[in-house]
N, C-alpha and C positions, 0 to 999 in steps of 0.2 A: 346231536341231541336235540330232540321235538321241544320246544318252546312249553308245550303242554307238561311236560316233564320236569319243568323249572320253574314253573310261572309263580310258585309260593314265594320261592327265592327270590325273585325277580322283585317282586313286591314289597319286601322285606328292604330293598335298598332304600336308604334316606334321598332321594332324588324327587324333583318337581314333574319330571317327565321322562316317559319310557321310550326310547327308539326301538321299533322292532323294523328289521330289515323286509319292506313289504315290496319295494319297488323289483326285488330280483324274484321273476316266475317261478323259479324253483322252490320259494319259501311261502308263497301266496298262501298256501293253504293252514301255513300257521295262525292266520288270523282267527280261524275256526274256535280258537281258543277263549277269545273274547266274548262269544257267544254265551260262554256260562260261569266264564268267571267278572266279577266286577271290579273297577278299578278302584281304591281309597279316594275318598274325596278331597278334593283340592289336586289331584294327579292327574296327567293327561297324556296321551300315545302321540309320538310325533312318527308316523309311518313313511319310512324310505328315505328319510331328510338326508341321509349320509352316502348314497349309494352313487357311486362312480358314474353308473349309466343313465343318471338321470341329467336332464339338462338346465336344472337348478344351480349346480355350484360351478364356480369359477375352477377353470384348468383342471378337468375331472381326471388326466392322467397323473397329476400331482397328487390329487386325492387318494386316488386308489393306490399310488406308490405308499402314502402314508399309511393307509388301512393295512396293505400287506405287512409293513415293518411293525406296526402295533400288535400285529396276530404273531409276529416273530416275536416278542418279547414277555417276559413274564411280570414285567412292571408295572405299573399305572403308567397314563400317559395325558397330556394335556397340550391342545393346539387348536388353531383356529378355523374356520372354515370362512371363505368370503361365497356369499351368493350371486348370482346375478342380476339381483333385484336390488343388489346395494347392502345389504344385510349381513352383519357379523355373528358368526356364532363361536361360542368358545365351546370346545368338545373334550370332556374328561371321558377315561378309558380305563377301567378295573378289570383284572382277571377274575372271575368268578369260579370257585372252588367246592367242589362237592367231597368230603372224605379225604381232603388235602392233594385233591387232583383237579387241576385246572378243566372245566368243561365249558367254558366259552368266556366272554367280557360282556359285563355292562357298560353301557355307551350312555353319558348323562349329557344334554346340551343346554348352553344358556345363551339369550341374546344378549351379546354385548356390542351392539351396533352404537346406543348413544354413550358407550364408554369410548369407543374408536372416535366418534366424530368428536368427541370432546379432548380427546388426546392430540388430535390432528388439527385442530381451531388452535389448540396450545401451541401445537410447534409454529404453526402459520404466525401467531403473534409473537412469539420469541423472535421468526425469522424478521419479521418488519421491524419491531425493536431495536433488533441489532443492526440491522439498514439504518433505520433513521439515528440512532446513537452514532456509528461509525459517519453517516453523511453532516452530522450535527458537528462532530469534533473535525471533520474536513472544512466544513462551510467557517468556522470559527479561527481555523489555523492560517486563512488566507485572504487577502484584500484585492487579489487580482482578479479581476472580471473573468477572463475566458476559463479558467481553471476551475472557480466557484459555478460557472454555468455549466460545466461538464461535470463536476460532481454532483448537482442538481439534478442533470437531464439523466445520467447513468440511474442515479436513485428511483426517479419517476418511470423510468423504463420497468426496472425491475420490480417496485410496488406495483406496478399495473398489469406485471405479467406479458406485456408486450414483447415482442422479436424486436421490434425496433423503435427508437425515439428521437424525437430533435426536438431542438427550441431554435427558433429564428428570432432576431432583434436587430434594430435598425439604430445606427449611432452615426455620429458625424466626425469626419477627420480633421485632422488639425487646420485645415482648409475652410471647415465648415460644410464641405459636402457629404451628404446623405450615404450610407452603403449599407449593405445586408452583411450581417453576421451569424453564423449558425453554430451550434454543437450537435453531434449526432452517436447516438449510443446504439448499441447493436449492429453495427456495419460500418465500412469505411466510407470515404468520401468519394471514393470513384465509383459506388455503387448508386450515385445517387446523379 
């Protein structure tokens, strides 16, 4: 169905933006419709943002598979796309019907990058708080120096995201001689 034949129906959809597959050379001519049709105020076009053949989408093969799956259903769909520049878009698709017959799909996109970053930050904060809580409980439950230092070294290594961590300290033996002790995290002593 040519876009020009359904453009009035498309513009009646309550959406902030309209995506028209312009990255596909077979449909490039469809853009001519916008020479004669004015977009309503506050609306915008998103040309070719979802095509699997462009280099802006992460995992283009997966995106192509999901698009094929969407066209294989008569239901509305909702999923997310990750762009290579780090942005995330929520994509909603609904079948477009004319006289009770599905003639295409309407795609809506919403930038959800800020929400994804906020969710990720909350997950990281929860992980850190859980680790600190477990470390605090372990520290409060022992008075022995070596297990205490091992617990703190392991926690510090996890919190910093390091592959390995070490804590070196000097102590005195029963005779007053100094010697070096250490704790390691993320590897065995034989590695050092």
